[in-house]
Phi, psi and omega in degrees: 000146175233105185250160180300322184267312188269351185063224182272127177228159176239156179198180180227136178293131178242341177211142178227131177230127178241126180217120180049053176068015174247126179256132174243125182244136170256129183238132180256134178294156179281152176057035176076006180271155174292145175286321177218163181235159173309134184103350180269351182307136183093354179294147178280133175254134184219167178230157177265129182241136182250137177272187181297337181264013180065022176267131183264153173213160181266142180234125178290130181238343184190170169239131182291126182245354174176167180229156177247000000 
């Protein structure tokens, strides 16, 4: 994720809830750090995907809507 306040952060999905085609993900930051900070709402969340040739690219998976 790249947010206005926290800049580039990495995390791991810890909870997923799907209801009527809407997915809600809880993400925990790596190494005990927060995944997002106040001011990051609306940030694009992406993952790195590798093709058969081991070349990576970024894929948008969500928009950050809040932090706890």
